C-alpha positions as CSV (number, residue, x, y, z in Angstrom):
1,M,6.1,-13.6,14.0
2,A,9.5,-14.4,12.8
3,K,12.4,-13.9,15.1
4,Y,14.0,-10.9,13.4
5,N,14.0,-7.5,15.2
6,S,12.9,-4.3,13.5
7,R,15.6,-1.6,13.1
8,V,13.3,1.3,12.5
9,P,14.4,4.4,14.4
10,E,12.5,5.9,17.3
11,R,9.4,7.7,16.3
12,R,9.1,11.4,16.4
13,E,6.1,13.2,18.0
14,I,3.3,13.9,15.4
15,E,1.3,17.1,15.5
16,V,-2.4,16.8,15.3
17,T,-2.5,19.1,12.4
18,Q,-0.6,16.6,10.4
19,L,-3.5,14.2,10.3
20,I,-5.5,13.8,7.2
21,N,-9.2,13.4,7.4
22,D,-11.1,10.4,5.9
23,E,-12.1,12.4,2.7
24,A,-8.5,12.9,1.8
25,E,-7.8,9.3,2.8
26,S,-10.4,7.7,0.7
27,A,-9.4,9.8,-2.3
28,P,-5.9,11.1,-1.7
29,E,-5.3,12.0,-5.3
30,A,-8.7,13.3,-6.2
31,E,-7.3,16.7,-7.2
32,V,-7.0,16.2,-11.0
33,T,-4.8,18.4,-13.0
34,Q,-6.7,20.2,-15.8
35,V,-4.3,20.9,-18.6
36,D,-4.9,23.4,-21.4
37,E,-4.3,21.8,-24.7
38,S,-2.4,24.8,-25.9
39,N,0.1,24.4,-23.1
40,R,0.6,20.7,-23.2
41,E,3.5,20.7,-25.7
42,K,5.5,22.8,-23.2
43,L,5.6,20.0,-20.6
44,P,8.7,17.8,-20.5
45,V,6.8,14.5,-21.6
46,D,7.8,12.9,-24.9
47,L,9.0,9.5,-26.0
48,S,12.5,10.3,-25.1
49,K,11.4,10.3,-21.5
50,F,10.1,6.7,-21.7
51,S,12.7,4.0,-20.9
52,R,12.8,0.3,-21.7
53,P,14.0,-2.0,-18.9
54,R,17.7,-2.9,-19.0
55,S,17.1,-6.6,-20.0
56,L,15.1,-5.6,-23.0
57,D,17.8,-3.0,-24.1
58,E,20.4,-5.8,-23.9
59,G,18.3,-8.2,-25.8
60,K,18.0,-10.5,-22.8
61,V,14.7,-11.7,-21.4
62,P,15.5,-14.5,-18.9
63,E,12.9,-17.2,-18.6
64,K,13.7,-17.7,-15.0
65,P,15.0,-14.5,-13.3
66,T,17.7,-15.0,-10.7
67,P,17.8,-12.6,-7.8
68,K,21.1,-10.8,-7.5
69,R,20.2,-9.8,-3.9
70,L,17.6,-10.5,-1.4
71,L,14.2,-9.3,-2.6
72,I,11.1,-9.5,-0.3
73,A,7.5,-8.8,-1.4
74,V,4.9,-8.0,1.3
75,D,1.1,-8.0,1.2
76,T,-1.7,-8.5,3.6
77,G,-5.4,-9.7,3.5
78,I,-8.4,-9.4,5.8
79,V,-11.6,-11.3,6.2
80,N,-14.7,-10.0,7.8
81,L,-16.2,-12.4,10.4
82,G,-19.3,-10.3,11.0
83,E,-20.9,-8.3,13.7
84,F,-21.5,-9.7,17.2
85,V,-24.1,-9.0,19.8
86,G,-23.2,-5.8,21.8
87,G,-21.7,-4.0,18.9
88,G,-18.5,-6.0,18.4
89,I,-16.7,-6.3,15.0
90,A,-14.9,-9.4,14.3
91,F,-12.2,-10.0,11.6
92,A,-8.8,-11.6,11.0
93,V,-5.7,-10.3,9.2
94,R,-3.2,-12.5,7.4
95,G,0.2,-11.2,6.1
96,T,2.9,-12.7,3.9
97,A,6.5,-11.9,3.0
98,V,7.7,-13.8,-0.1
99,C,11.6,-13.9,0.1
100,L,13.6,-14.5,-3.2
101,M,17.1,-15.7,-2.5
102,E,19.3,-17.0,-5.3
103,D,17.9,-20.3,-6.0
104,Q,15.1,-20.6,-3.4
105,I,11.9,-19.0,-2.2
106,I,11.1,-18.6,1.5
107,V,7.5,-17.7,2.5
108,L,7.0,-16.0,6.0
109,K,3.4,-16.1,7.1
110,Y,1.8,-13.9,9.7
111,N,-1.7,-14.5,11.2
112,T,-3.5,-12.5,13.9
113,G,-6.3,-15.1,14.4
114,A,-9.8,-14.0,15.0
115,L,-10.0,-10.6,16.5
116,L,-13.0,-9.0,18.3
117,I,-13.1,-5.2,18.7
118,D,-16.0,-3.9,20.8
119,G,-16.7,-1.0,23.1
120,Q,-14.6,-2.4,25.9
121,N,-11.3,-2.8,24.1
122,R,-11.3,-0.4,21.1
123,I,-9.8,2.5,23.1
124,P,-6.8,0.5,24.4
125,V,-6.3,-1.1,20.9
126,F,-6.2,2.1,19.0
127,K,-4.1,3.8,21.7
128,Y,-1.5,1.1,21.3
129,M,-1.7,1.3,17.5
130,G,-1.2,5.0,17.6
131,H,1.7,4.7,20.0
132,R,3.5,2.2,17.7
133,L,2.9,4.7,14.7
134,G,4.4,7.5,16.6
135,N,1.6,9.0,18.7
136,E,-0.8,7.2,21.1
137,E,-3.4,10.0,20.4
138,L,-3.3,9.4,16.6
139,Y,-6.8,8.1,16.6
140,L,-7.8,9.4,20.0
141,T,-8.4,12.8,21.7
142,R,-9.1,13.8,25.3
143,N,-12.4,15.2,26.3
144,E,-13.0,17.9,28.9
145,Q,-12.8,15.3,31.7
146,G,-9.3,14.2,30.4
147,N,-10.6,10.8,29.1
148,L,-9.5,9.4,25.8
149,V,-12.2,9.3,23.2
150,P,-12.2,8.5,19.5
151,R,-11.4,11.2,17.0
152,P,-14.2,12.0,14.6
153,S,-14.1,9.5,11.7
154,A,-11.2,7.6,13.3
155,F,-13.0,4.3,13.8
156,E,-16.7,4.9,13.8
157,T,-17.6,2.1,11.3
158,G,-16.7,-1.5,10.9
159,N,-14.8,-0.7,7.6
160,Q,-12.7,1.9,9.3
161,I,-11.9,-0.4,12.2
162,R,-10.9,-3.2,9.9
163,D,-8.9,-1.0,7.6
164,R,-7.0,0.6,10.4
165,C,-6.1,-2.8,11.8
166,R,-5.1,-4.3,8.5
167,N,-2.8,-1.3,7.7
168,F,-1.3,-1.6,11.2
169,V,-0.4,-5.2,10.7
170,E,1.0,-4.6,7.3
171,R,3.2,-1.8,8.7
172,M,4.5,-4.1,11.4
173,I,5.4,-6.7,8.9
174,Q,7.2,-4.1,6.7
175,E,9.2,-3.1,9.8
176,E,10.2,-6.7,10.4
177,V,11.2,-7.2,6.8
178,L,13.5,-4.1,7.0
179,G,15.2,-5.8,9.9
180,I,15.7,-9.0,7.8
181,L,17.0,-7.0,4.8
182,S,19.2,-4.9,7.1
183,A,20.8,-8.1,8.6
184,N,21.7,-9.1,5.0
185,Q,23.4,-5.7,4.4
186,K,21.3,-4.8,1.4
187,G,18.2,-5.8,-0.5
188,L,14.9,-4.7,-2.1
189,L,11.6,-4.4,-0.4
190,L,8.5,-4.7,-2.8
191,I,5.2,-3.7,-1.4
192,D,1.6,-3.4,-2.6
193,G,0.4,0.2,-2.5
194,A,2.0,3.6,-2.6
195,L,4.3,5.7,-0.4
196,P,2.1,8.6,0.2
197,A,2.9,11.8,2.0
198,G,0.8,10.7,5.0
199,T,-2.8,9.4,5.5
200,F,-5.0,8.9,8.5
201,D,-3.8,5.3,8.8
202,T,-0.1,6.1,8.4
203,P,1.3,9.6,9.3
204,A,4.0,11.2,7.2
205,P,6.6,11.2,10.0
206,Y,6.3,7.4,10.3
207,I,6.7,6.9,6.6
208,R,9.8,9.1,6.6
209,D,11.3,7.1,9.5
210,I,10.7,3.8,7.4
211,L,12.3,5.4,4.4
212,E,15.3,6.9,6.4
213,S,15.8,3.5,8.0
214,A,15.8,1.7,4.6
215,V,18.4,4.2,3.1
216,S,20.7,4.1,6.1
217,N,20.8,0.2,5.8
218,K,21.2,0.3,1.9
219,I,17.7,-1.0,1.3
220,D,15.7,0.0,-1.8
221,I,12.0,0.2,-1.8
222,A,9.6,-0.2,-4.7
223,A,5.8,0.4,-4.1
224,V,3.5,-0.8,-6.8
225,S,-0.1,0.6,-6.9
226,K,-2.7,-1.2,-9.0
227,K,-5.0,1.9,-9.0
228,S,-4.1,5.7,-9.1
229,S,-6.1,8.8,-9.9
230,I,-3.0,10.9,-10.7
231,T,-3.2,12.5,-14.2
232,V,-0.1,13.5,-16.3
233,V,-0.6,15.9,-19.2
234,G,-4.3,15.3,-19.0
235,K,-4.0,11.4,-19.0
236,P,-4.5,9.0,-16.2
237,I,-1.4,7.0,-15.3
238,N,-3.0,3.8,-16.5
239,A,-3.6,5.4,-20.0
240,L,-0.1,6.9,-20.5
241,F,1.1,4.2,-22.9
242,D,-2.2,3.5,-24.6
243,D,-0.9,4.7,-27.9
244,Q,2.1,2.3,-27.7
245,P,0.6,-1.2,-27.5
246,A,4.0,-2.9,-27.9
247,F,5.8,-0.8,-25.3
248,I,7.3,-2.3,-22.2
249,G,9.1,0.0,-19.8
250,Y,8.6,3.1,-17.6
251,A,8.5,6.9,-17.5
252,R,9.8,9.1,-14.6
253,L,6.9,11.4,-13.5
254,K,8.1,13.5,-10.6
255,E,9.8,16.1,-12.7
256,V,6.8,16.2,-15.1
257,L,4.3,16.5,-12.3
258,T,6.4,19.3,-10.7
259,E,6.7,21.2,-13.9
260,E,3.0,20.7,-14.8
261,R,1.8,21.8,-11.4
262,K,4.0,24.9,-11.4
263,Q,2.4,26.0,-14.5
264,Y,-1.1,25.8,-13.2
265,A,-0.4,26.8,-9.6
266,E,-2.3,30.1,-10.0
267,Q,-5.5,28.1,-10.3
268,G,-5.1,27.4,-6.6
269,M,-6.4,23.8,-6.9
270,I,-3.2,21.9,-7.8
271,R,-1.2,20.2,-5.1
272,E,2.6,20.2,-5.3
273,A,4.1,17.0,-6.7
274,T,6.0,16.6,-3.3
275,T,2.6,16.0,-1.6
276,I,1.8,13.0,-3.8
277,T,4.7,10.7,-2.5
278,L,7.5,10.8,0.0
279,A,9.5,8.5,-2.3
280,N,12.5,9.8,-4.3
281,E,10.8,9.1,-7.7
282,L,7.4,8.3,-9.1
283,F,7.1,6.1,-12.3
284,A,4.5,5.0,-14.6
285,V,5.4,1.3,-15.5
286,R,4.2,-1.3,-17.9
287,F,5.8,-4.6,-16.8
288,G,4.5,-6.7,-19.8
289,L,2.4,-6.9,-22.9
290,G,-1.3,-7.6,-22.8
291,P,-3.7,-8.7,-22.2
292,P,-4.1,-6.9,-19.8
293,A,-1.0,-4.7,-20.5
294,L,-1.8,-2.6,-17.6
295,T,0.2,0.5,-16.5
296,F,1.0,0.9,-12.8
297,R,2.1,3.7,-10.5
298,V,5.4,2.7,-8.8
299,D,6.9,4.8,-6.1
300,V,10.7,4.1,-5.8
301,H,12.8,5.1,-2.9
302,N,16.4,4.3,-3.6
303,S,19.3,4.0,-1.2
304,I,22.9,5.5,-1.9
305,R,23.9,2.2,-3.5
306,S,21.4,2.5,-6.4
307,T,19.6,5.1,-8.6
308,A,15.9,5.0,-8.9
309,N,16.1,3.6,-12.5
310,E,18.4,0.8,-11.3
311,V,15.9,-0.2,-8.6
312,L,13.2,-0.4,-11.2
313,N,15.4,-2.4,-13.5
314,D,16.1,-4.8,-10.6
315,V,12.3,-5.3,-10.3
316,F,12.3,-6.2,-14.1
317,D,15.4,-8.4,-13.9
318,Q,14.7,-10.3,-10.6
319,C,10.9,-10.9,-10.7
320,Q,9.1,-13.1,-13.1
321,I,6.3,-11.1,-14.6
322,Q,2.9,-12.9,-14.7
323,G,-0.1,-11.1,-16.2
324,C,1.9,-7.9,-16.5
325,Y,2.5,-7.9,-12.7
326,P,5.5,-8.9,-10.5
327,K,5.0,-12.5,-9.5
328,P,6.3,-12.1,-6.0
329,L,3.6,-9.6,-5.2
330,I,1.0,-12.0,-6.7
331,E,2.3,-14.8,-4.5
332,A,2.2,-12.5,-1.4
333,H,-1.4,-11.7,-2.2
334,Q,-2.4,-15.3,-2.7
335,F,-0.8,-16.4,0.6
336,S,-2.6,-13.6,2.4
337,S,-6.0,-14.5,1.1
338,F,-8.7,-16.3,3.1
339,L,-10.9,-19.1,1.9
340,F,-14.5,-19.6,2.9
341,Q,-13.6,-22.4,5.2
342,D,-11.0,-20.2,6.8
343,A,-13.7,-17.7,7.9
344,Q,-15.9,-20.5,9.3
345,T,-13.0,-21.9,11.4
346,L,-11.9,-18.5,12.7
347,T,-15.5,-17.6,13.6
348,S,-16.0,-20.9,15.5
349,D,-12.7,-20.5,17.3
350,L,-13.8,-16.9,18.4
351,I,-17.1,-18.0,19.7
352,V,-15.5,-20.9,21.7
353,R,-12.8,-18.7,23.2
354,T,-14.9,-15.6,24.1
355,G,-18.4,-16.8,24.3
356,A,-19.4,-14.0,21.9
357,R,-22.6,-14.4,20.0
358,P,-22.8,-13.4,16.3
359,K,-25.7,-11.3,15.1
360,E,-28.0,-12.8,12.5
361,D,-27.5,-11.3,9.0
362,L,-31.0,-10.0,8.6
363,S,-32.1,-8.9,5.1
364,M,-35.2,-7.3,3.6
365,E,-34.6,-8.5,0.1
366,W,-37.5,-10.9,0.1
367,M,-39.8,-7.9,0.5
368,F,-38.6,-5.9,-2.5
369,S,-37.3,-8.5,-5.1
370,P,-39.1,-11.2,-7.1
371,F,-37.6,-14.7,-6.7
372,G,-34.3,-15.0,-8.6
373,S,-34.0,-11.3,-9.5
374,F,-30.8,-9.3,-9.1
375,G,-29.3,-5.9,-9.9
376,K,-30.7,-3.7,-7.2
């Protein structure tokens, strides 16, 4: 880890009732707004609500954007190293913070090495993770004997264990990056994903603390989601600009979603817009022309030094756009990826260090498929 210290405030206690179950976690935006065609024109969504980035309005599209302030993009990757004899799950997490500073790029890399989670260490590991996220019983509960045991659906499968640990490492890197930006008085944190109103992995009070820490240190945050199931006036976010193939820019959505969901609140199935994100503003953004010309959900939490629109304009101005996506996030993803030989080296290191024995990857495909077939 780098030498900078986190400046995130102390965590508040988290009530058990604030946890969200795995069903909500796997599809946090599954509640789709059904909009009556006859009412659609009443909603505040029209072309006047769509904005072009500042550089295009000024007729300036710099070939090589120059950061006006420190911008850091963060992402993490994970590799599955397989199952081990005795029920152990092995994996490794790798994270990257790509820092853009005036005329140079600095890449900070974080590696966990090979990790083995089994029946002997999973309770202490998840107790510590919960403690760092605000509540040591976040993933655990106490039985009648007073012993800590896993909460239902907390980490019962290999995928859950890996997802929880990858998310935890990413949050720790984000905390450190906030410390770096705080030491530089101001800056912009660019992350892959959303700023949801709490999930099983990341409780809402923890996210609020992160956002409050950023605002108090004049740090802006932009969170870019490649996928979102939110609909606006009956359209998914990624289809919002389909009828404008030459459009580059963004639309503010929080006001729209609030108004839309008020109109249909009597149906009893529509969540309030404030439950979608804890950020100050929610945007639909198209960063560049196609292909692929994708539209992304972007959560923006601006500090007192900026408006939400100014933060988004800084992303356009300071980041080179590659394949319709900010290049710093692409680089953070690439540096966080694992190659095949990385997995082999990590597995070998784990076996030598711990003496653990990997389970054979048994398959019954030979019984059901003709030679060379595929598709089932």
